N, C-alpha and C positions, 0 to 999 in steps of 0.2 A: 722900399721901391723895388727890391728884386724879389721878397718871399710873396707878396700879393700878387705880382706880374706872373711868377712861375707857377703859383698855385692854379691862378685863374685861367692862364693859358694852356695848363697841362691837359685838360680835359680836351680841349680843341685840337690840341696837338695828337693825341692820343687816337681820337676820332677821324681827323682828316688826313693825317699824315701816315699814321700807324694802321688806319682801317679798323682800329678795335670797336668792338660792340658796347653797348650799355655796361653789360654783364663783366665784361673783360676789365673794363675801365675802372669800375666797382672793385673787382678782386685786385687790380693793381694798384688800387688807394689802400686797400686794407692790408696788402702786403707789405707795401712800402711805406706807408704813412703811421700806422700802428704801431709797430716797434718803436718808432721814435720816441715814444711815451718812457721807454725804458733809459733812452737818452737823458729825458729831465731828470729820472730819478738820479741815474749816476752822475749827470752833470752838476746836480744839486750838491752831492758830496764831495766831488772833485773840487768844486768851486771853495768848500770852507777848507778841504784838506790840503789841495794841491796850490791852491790860487787861483783867483778870479781871471787875474790879467794874462796869465800863460795860457789858460783855457780858452779863454774868448779869441785871444790872438791866434791860435791855433784852430780849432775847431770852426770859426765863423768862417775864413775865408775856404777852408776844405771843404765843408757843408756847401758854400755856394758854388764853388768850382764842381762840385759832385753833380749837385742838381742841374746845372746848365750842361753839364757834359751828358745827363741822361736825354737830353734833348738832340745829343747828335750820336746817340749809340741806338742799337736795336738789340732785340732779344733779350737773354739772360743779362749782358753788360748794361742796357738801358735800366731793367730792373734792380740790378745790382747797385748801379750807381744812384740810383733815386732813393733806394732804402739806406745805403750809406749816408748819403748828403742829409737825408732827412734827420738820421740818427745822431750825426756830426752837428747839425745846426741845433738841436734839442740838447745837447750837450753843452752848446754855447750859450743857450738862454738863461740858465739861472744866474750865471755869471756876467752876463750883458745886462739883464733886468734890475739887478740891484745896484748897478752903477747910478742909475737914476735917481736913488735914495741916499746912496753914500758918499756922492761927489758935492752936494749941495746941503749949505748950512739950512737948519729948520725954517726960518725965517723965508728963505727962497726956495725950499723944495717944491710946493705947490705950483709956483708959478713956473719952475724948470721942467716937473712934469706935464704940466699944460703944454708946455711949448715943444717938449717931446713928443707928445702926442698928436699933437697939431702937424709938424713937421712930419711924422709917420704916415698920417693920414692923405696929407699933401702928396707926400712924395709915393705913397702906394697908387693914390689917383692920377698921378703925372706919369707914372711908370705904366699904367695900363692903356693909357690914352697914346702914348709915345710907341711901345711895344705894338698896340693894333695899329698904327700907321706903318710902323715898320714892316710888318706882317703883311698889311694890304697891298706894300709895294714889292712884294716876293723876296725879302730878307729872310733868311732860313732862321727857322726856331733857335736854332743851336746859336747862330753869329747873335741875334738879339737878347737870348738869356746868357750867355758869354758877356757881352757887352754889359749887360744890367749885373752881372756877377761882380763886376770890378768894383760897385759901391761896397758891399760887404768887406771884399778885399783891402779898401781904403780905409774902412773902418777899423778893421783888424790892425793895420798899421798905425793908425792913430791911438787905438788901445796900447799897443805893443810899446811905443814910443813917448807917449803922451800921459796916458793914465797912471794913477799911483795904485799899487797893490792895496786894496783895501780888505783884504781876508786877515781876520785874526787883529784887526784894528780897531778902536773904539772910535764912534761917529766924532767924539770930541777932539780926536788927534786929528782927523779927516778935516775938520771943520773947526778950527781953534775959536772962532765966533760963537760957538754952541756952548764954550764952557761954563758961562754964568747962568744959562738956562736952566730953569726948574719947571718941573709940571704943575700946575696950580690948579 
């Protein structure tokens, strides 16, 4: 809900609120988004070595709050918050993405993945609609994005207190019903 909303409305915010030209918006995106690819690489390594749970629980809300803050800041601080927020969310992505496979037994993994994907699509669509309505009612971009950032914060709390640590554990340990399964 948050990522789709922040991504889609960022261009509108930069154009309408900050007065950025198309060229400056493109430069902003290159400078604040491209470095996030390093976060994916580093996040993948950290998820394996330091653990997924802590990485996801820290980097997810930090990234969301930094991205939301970029809608309330200007100049260098806005660019810096967007850059660091993108890197932080990219750090969290490898840890969060493997939970979809590791937390569900083999027999239920496909349906769980389909439900997660469907929820993501519906959440993203709902976020775009609700944010559009709120912005049309002259609620500030910062307020809207900060409100939507509460979603990733709640997810991080769920990860921290409910999810098991899955790094360095066998799928059979995480999902005991998989123990008797063999590839056929």
